C-alpha positions in Angstrom: 21.5 -0.4 12.8 22.1 -3.9 14.4 23.9 -6.2 12.2 20.9 -9.3 12.6 17.6 -8.7 12.7 14.7 -12.1 13.6 12.0 -13.1 13.3 9.0 -12.9 15.8 6.6 -15.4 16.6 4.5 -16.6 19.8 5.9 -14.1 21.5 9.7 -14.6 20.8 12.4 -13.4 18.8 13.7 -16.5 17.0 15.7 -17.4 14.0 14.6 -18.6 10.7 14.9 -22.1 9.1 15.6 -20.7 5.6 18.7 -19.7 7.0 19.3 -15.7 6.6 18.5 -12.5 3.9 21.3 -10.1 2.7 19.2 -7.0 3.2 20.9 -3.8 1.5 21.2 -0.2 1.5 19.8 1.3 -1.6 21.7 4.4 -1.7 24.7 3.1 -1.5 24.5 -0.6 -3.2 26.2 -1.6 0.0 25.2 -4.6 3.4 23.4 -2.7 5.5 22.2 -5.9 7.7 21.0 -9.7 7.8 17.4 -10.7 8.5 16.4 -13.7 9.4 14.7 -15.7 6.6 11.5 -18.3 7.2 10.7 -21.0 6.1 7.5 -23.2 5.6 7.6 -24.3 9.2 8.0 -21.1 10.1 4.8 -19.9 8.5 2.7 -22.8 10.2 4.1 -22.3 13.9 3.2 -18.9 13.3 -0.1 -19.6 12.1 -0.4 -22.1 15.1 0.1 -19.7 17.4 -2.1 -16.7 16.1 -5.3 -20.0 15.8 -4.3 -20.5 19.5 -4.8 -17.0 20.6 -8.4 -17.1 18.0 -9.5 -19.9 19.9 -8.3 -19.5 23.3 -11.1 -16.1 22.5 -8.4 -13.4 24.5 -9.0 -11.2 22.0 -13.1 -11.5 21.4 -13.5 -11.3 25.6 -12.2 -7.8 25.2 -14.6 -5.1 25.4 -13.9 -3.6 21.8 -13.0 -0.1 23.2 -10.5 -2.0 25.5 -8.8 -2.9 21.6 -9.7 0.1 20.4 -7.7 1.5 23.3 -4.3 -1.0 23.2 -4.1 -1.0 18.9 -4.3 3.5 20.0 -1.7 2.8 22.2 1.0 1.1 19.4 0.1 4.1 16.9 1.3 6.8 20.0 4.5 3.7 20.3 5.3 4.5 16.5 5.5 7.9 17.4 7.7 8.0 20.9 10.4 6.6 18.5 9.6 8.0 14.8 13.5 9.3 15.0 14.8 6.2 15.2 11.7 4.3 13.1 12.6 6.7 9.7 16.2 6.5 9.5 15.7 2.9 9.6 12.9 2.8 7.1 15.1 6.0 5.1 18.3 2.9 5.1 16.1 0.3 4.6 14.0 1.9 1.2 16.1 4.3 -0.2 12.7 7.1 0.5 14.3 10.5 1.9 14.6 10.7 5.7 11.1 13.9 5.7 9.4 11.4 3.8 10.4 8.3 6.1 9.1 10.7 8.9 5.6 11.3 6.8 5.1 7.6 6.7 5.8 6.6 10.6 3.1 9.2 11.4 1.1 8.3 8.5 1.2 4.6 10.0 0.6 6.2 13.3 -3.0 7.6 12.5 -4.4 3.7 11.3 -3.5 2.8 15.0 -5.3 6.4 16.0 -8.1 5.7 13.3 -8.9 2.8 13.6 -8.7 2.0 17.4 -11.1 5.0 17.7 -13.8 3.0 15.8 -13.4 0.0 17.8 -17.1 0.1 19.2 -18.9 0.9 15.6 -18.7 -2.6 14.2 -22.5 -3.7 15.6 -25.3 -5.4 14.4 -29.0 -5.5 13.9 -31.7 -7.1 14.3 -33.9 -7.8 11.4 -38.0 -7.5 12.3 -39.7 -11.3 12.1 -42.7 -10.8 13.7 -44.1 -11.0 17.4 -42.9 -14.8 17.1 -39.7 -14.6 16.4 -36.3 -12.7 17.9 -33.1 -11.9 14.8 -29.8 -10.3 15.3 -26.7 -10.6 13.8 -23.3 -9.8 15.4 -20.0 -9.6 13.7 -17.4 -12.1 14.2 -13.4 -11.4 13.5 -12.4 -14.0 10.8 -10.1 -15.5 13.3 -6.2 -15.5 11.6 -5.7 -12.7 9.2 -2.3 -13.2 7.2 -1.4 -9.8 5.8 1.6 -9.7 3.1 2.9 -6.2 2.7 5.6 -4.5 0.2 8.5 -3.2 -0.3 7.6 0.2 -1.0 5.4 1.1 2.2 6.5 -1.9 4.4 5.6 0.4 7.5 2.4 2.4 6.5 0.7 -0.9 4.9 1.3 -3.0 7.7 -0.5 -0.4 10.3 -3.5 -0.2 7.5 -3.7 -3.8 7.2 -2.5 -4.6 11.4 -5.0 -2.0 13.3 -8.3 -3.1 10.7 -7.3 -6.8 12.1 -6.8 -6.5 15.6 -9.1 -4.1 16.5 -11.5 -6.6 15.3 -10.3 -9.5 17.1 -8.3 -11.1 14.7 -4.8 -12.7 15.3 -2.1 -11.9 12.5 0.7 -12.7 11.0 2.7 -10.4 8.8 5.4 -11.7 5.8 7.9 -8.7 5.7 8.8 -7.6 2.0 12.6 -9.4 2.0 14.1 -6.2 0.3 12.4 -3.9 3.6 12.4 -6.0 6.3 13.6 -4.1 9.0 11.3 -1.4 10.1 8.5 -3.9 11.1 10.3 -5.2 14.1 9.0 -1.7 15.7 5.5 -3.1 15.1 5.7 -6.1 17.0 7.5 -4.2 19.5 4.1 -1.1 19.6 1.8 -4.6 20.2 4.4 -6.0 23.3 4.2 -2.2 24.5 0.1 -1.6 23.4 0.2 -5.7 25.6 -1.1 -7.4 23.3 -0.8 -11.1 24.4 1.9 -13.2 22.9 0.2 -15.1 19.4 -1.6 -11.9 18.4 0.7 -10.4 15.9 3.6 -12.6 14.4 6.4 -11.1 12.0 8.5 -13.3 9.3 10.0 -12.1 6.4 10.3 -14.3 4.0 10.8 -15.4 0.2 7.4 -15.0 -1.7 7.6 -17.8 -3.5 8.8 -20.1 0.4 7.2 -18.0 2.7 4.3 -16.5 1.2 2.9 -19.0 -0.7 3.3 -21.2 2.8 1.5 -18.7 3.8 -1.1 -18.3 1.1 -2.3 -21.8 1.0 -2.2 -22.3 5.2 -5.9 -24.3 5.7 -5.2 -22.5 9.2 -5.2 -19.5 7.8 -8.9 -17.9 7.4 -8.5 -14.7 5.9 -6.2 -13.1 3.3 -5.0 -9.8 2.9 -2.4 -9.0 0.0 -0.6 -5.5 -1.6 1.8 -6.3 -4.8 2.1 -7.7 -7.7 -1.0 -8.9 -10.7 0.9 -12.1 -10.8 1.0 -12.7 -7.6 -1.7 -11.3 -6.2 -3.4 -14.1 -8.9 -1.5 -16.7 -7.4 -2.2 -16.2 -3.4 -6.0 -16.0 -5.1 -5.7 -19.1 -6.4 -3.8 -20.7 -3.3 -7.0 -19.3 -1.0 -9.4 -20.6 -3.0 -8.7 -23.5 -2.6 -9.3 -23.7 1.4 -12.5 -20.7 0.1 -10.4 -18.1 2.2 -11.8 -14.5 1.3 -8.4 -12.1 0.1 -8.7 -8.1 -0.5 -6.2 -7.6 -3.5 -4.4 -4.0 -3.9 -2.3 -4.4 -7.3 -1.2 -1.7 -8.7 -2.4 0.5 -11.2 -1.8 2.3 -13.8 -3.6 5.6 -13.3 -4.0 8.6 -15.2 -5.3 12.9 -14.4 -7.2 13.9 -17.4 -6.0 17.8 -17.0 -8.8 20.1 -19.3 -8.4 23.0 -20.6 -9.7 25.0 -17.9 -7.2 23.5 -14.9 -5.1 25.2 -12.9 -1.2 24.4 -13.7 0.2 26.5 -11.4 -1.6 24.3 -8.6 -1.0 21.0 -10.7 2.8 21.6 -10.3 2.4 20.7 -7.2 0.9 17.7 -7.6 3.5 16.5 -10.5 6.2 16.7 -7.8 4.1 14.5 -5.2 1.9 12.9 -7.8 4.5 10.8 -9.8 8.3 11.8 -7.6 7.0 11.4 -4.3 8.8 8.0 -3.1 10.6 7.8 -6.8 7.5 7.6 -8.0 6.7 3.8 -6.6 3.5 4.6 -5.1 0.8 2.1 -6.2 -1.4 5.3 -7.0 0.8 7.2 -8.1 0.0 9.5 -11.2 1.8 7.5 -13.6 -0.2 9.4 -16.7 -1.0 13.6 -17.5 -3.9 12.8 -20.3 -3.9 17.1 -21.1 -6.0 19.2 -23.2 -4.2 19.5 -26.6 -4.7 23.9 -26.1 -2.5 23.2 -23.1 -0.7 19.9 -24.0 3.0 21.5 -24.7 2.3 24.0 -21.3 2.0 21.5 -19.3 5.2 19.7 -21.1 7.2 22.5 -19.8 6.1 22.4 -16.2 7.0 19.2 -15.5 10.1 19.1 -17.4 11.0 22.6 -14.7 8.8 20.3 -11.9 11.1 16.8 -12.5 14.5 19.3 -13.1 13.7 20.6 -9.7 14.2 17.6 -7.8 17.8 17.0 -6.1 18.3 13.5 -6.4 20.7 12.8 -2.9 20.4 9.6 -0.4 17.9 9.7 2.1 20.0 9.9 4.5 21.3 13.2 3.0 17.7 14.6 3.4 16.5 15.0 6.8 13.9 18.0 5.6 12.6 19.8 2.5 10.2 18.2 -0.6 13.0 19.7 -3.6 13.9 16.2 -3.0 14.2 12.6 -4.6 16.1 9.4 -3.4 16.9 5.8 -4.6 14.6 3.3 -5.1 14.7 0.5 -3.4 16.9 -1.4 -5.8 19.3 -1.4 -9.0 16.8 -3.7 -10.4 14.0 -2.2 -9.9 15.8 0.6 -11.3 17.0 -1.0 -14.0 13.4 -2.0 -15.0 12.4 1.0 -15.2 15.1 2.4 -17.2 14.6 -0.4 -19.5 10.4 1.0 -20.0 11.6 3.9 -21.0 14.4 2.8 -23.7 11.3 0.8 -25.0 9.3 3.5 -25.1 12.1 5.6 -27.3 12.1 2.8 -29.7 8.2 3.0 -30.1 8.1 6.6 -30.9 8.1 8.5 -27.4 10.3 11.8 -26.8 12.4 12.7 -23.2 10.9 15.8 -22.0 13.2 15.4 -18.8 15.5 12.4 -17.1 14.9 9.2 -18.7 18.4 7.9 -17.3 20.0 6.5 -14.4 22.6 8.6 -13.0 26.0 7.6 -12.7 26.6 6.7 -9.1 27.1 3.9 -7.0 22.9 3.4 -5.7 19.7 3.1 -7.4 19.1 6.2 -8.7 17.0 6.8 -11.6 16.2 11.0 -13.2 13.3 12.5 -12.6 11.2 11.9 -16.1 9.0 13.4 -18.3 8.0 11.7 -21.7 5.8 13.0 -24.9 3.8 9.8 -25.5 1.1 8.0 -26.8 -2.1 5.7 -25.5 -1.1 2.7 -27.0 2.7 2.6 -25.9 3.6 0.0 -23.4 4.7 2.7 -20.9 1.1 4.8 -21.4 -0.2 1.3 -20.6 1.6 -1.0 -17.8 2.8 -0.1 -14.5 6.5 1.6 -14.5 6.3 2.0 -11.0 9.7 4.5 -11.0 9.4 8.1 -11.1 8.6 8.2 -15.2 5.7 10.6 -16.0 4.1 9.9 -19.5 2.5 12.9 -20.7 -0.4 12.7 -23.5 -3.5 14.6 -25.4 -6.6 14.3 -26.2 -9.9 16.8 -28.1 -12.7 15.9 -26.7 -14.0 14.7 -23.1 -15.0 11.4 -24.5 -11.5 10.5 -25.4 -10.1 11.6 -22.3 -12.2 9.2 -20.4 -11.9 6.9 -23.9 -7.8 6.7 -22.8 -8.2 6.9 -19.4 -10.2 4.1 -19.1 -8.2 2.1 -22.0 -5.4 0.5 -19.6 -6.7 -3.1 -18.0 -6.3 -1.3 -14.0 -8.1 0.7 -12.6 -6.6 1.9 -8.7 -7.7 5.6 -9.0 -7.8 8.8 -11.2 -8.2 12.5 -11.5 -9.7 15.5 -13.2 -9.1 18.6 -13.5 -10.8 21.2 -14.3 -12.9 24.2 -12.8 -15.7 23.4 -14.0 -17.4 20.9 -11.2 -20.3 19.5 -13.8 -18.0 18.7 -16.2 -15.3 16.6 -13.6 -19.1 14.8 -11.8 -19.8 13.1 -14.8 -16.3 12.4 -15.9 -16.0 10.8 -12.6 -18.8 8.9 -12.7 -17.6 7.1 -16.6 -13.9 6.4 -14.9 -13.2 3.5 -13.8 -11.3 3.7 -11.0 -11.7 2.6 -7.2 -11.1 6.1 -6.2 -11.4 9.9 -8.0 -9.9 12.6 -7.2 -11.0 16.0 -8.4 -8.5 19.3 -8.0 -6.0 17.5 -6.4 -4.5 14.5 -6.5 -4.0 12.4 -3.4 -7.3 13.9 -2.0 -9.1 12.5 1.2 -6.9 10.6 3.8 -7.8 6.9 6.3 -11.0 7.8 6.4 -11.9 6.9 2.2 -11.9 3.8 0.9 -9.8 2.4 -1.2 -8.5 0.0 -4.4 -9.4 -1.3 -7.5 -10.9 -1.7 -10.0 -9.8 -4.4 -13.3 -6.5 -5.9 -11.8 -6.1 -3.3 -9.7 -8.3 -6.0 -7.2 -10.7 -6.4 -5.2 -11.2 -5.4 -1.6 -11.1 -1.9 -0.2 -8.7 -0.8 1.9 -9.5 2.7 4.0 -12.1 4.1 6.1 -15.2 2.2 7.5 -15.8 0.0 4.7 -12.7 -1.8 5.0 -13.2 -3.3 8.9 -16.0 -5.1 7.1 -13.2 -7.2 5.4 -11.5 -8.3 8.6 -15.3 -9.7 10.5 -18.5 -12.3 8.9 -21.9 -12.1 9.6 -23.3 -14.7 11.6 -27.3 -13.9 11.8 -29.2 -15.8 15.1 -32.6 -16.6 14.5 -35.0 -17.3 18.2 -37.9 -18.5 17.9 -40.1 -17.4 21.0 -42.8 -19.1 22.8 -45.9 -17.2 22.2 
């Protein structure tokens, strides 16, 4: 681990105008490294570098399949360096080392998938009769600003960067200040693949300074943001001032409806992955279970068993296996989650498992299960931690009503052997994605995005590519 990491602007590693920021190892609470901190002037230099690349036409002059091959090569580069990348990711973010390997592989998969899609962003001809020839072209917006969350810094960058580059945009990435280190590999990968200087720029900066400057910059043409609702609203307002389109993914409070005929043996695995993967710091985490009253007590017992089966250790001590959980990203984030549990108890919630921070150094929290009612804060607001809320229902309509009762609508799930019941529920649930009988079913090929305050726009799948291009129509009069 280097002691100091720089930003990357126009093909050069540079210091930051706002000085440096300490990066902490959340598993120990100890200093890990320093990182250059960008200011508004750094943001402007990065945007101007990207703008120069776009205006030069160097990316759009390439045959799309050529850009696609370069994007794919970035993914291969990540896999070739997976052991080092995963180690650095674990040390800065806190997740188990085996989870970090999964994230690096997921990041590489985005580059492979979108690299394969490069030649599919096609226009069309529109018949207007014998006197005209009319067609559409899909052109890149130009400068894509991508503001990255701290929970999956590598994979979330790959998700937007791969789609942005393959469609011919130049990109400016603002990394999260708590987990900025592993993203250095993204620009190394871009260099390795042969992208021109200025195509990919990387800045670590504070949200109220670098993030605000980037989202309001008049030469930014498109913005992708994943994070909190208040920050997303601020970014949307700034972008609106320049009439710039945004893709906003703002988290969720996602519910799994578990019917009386559900396979609870299999569902234990959904609990393990749905809420305790990455210590619950997942926007699409299964943070609520709405279970038929006839299986309520049984499910609570099973959830308790899953929570208590997990060993909580520093991520770097967990090279393999799925029976472990690491630290949360920071003590502040851990304390916020613990505080929400304490308030829930004050509202009448009952602890089934966990609920407390661990008595050791680092940002550790016990895997937690709570018995709650739908109106409680903890059943309505995102915890972003390893906290599962369980509540019963009597009738199918009541389950749908509870699931749809929050201001979010990112993902949801239905667990039943009755596919007609599952289909009817999927049509009534207000969320951008519905899982049936497996949480996190689907993949990078499937569109992902939210309803309500979970944001707008879609990422993943071919649908995401249309966020990075704008349609131009050409209407030509022909001589008779």
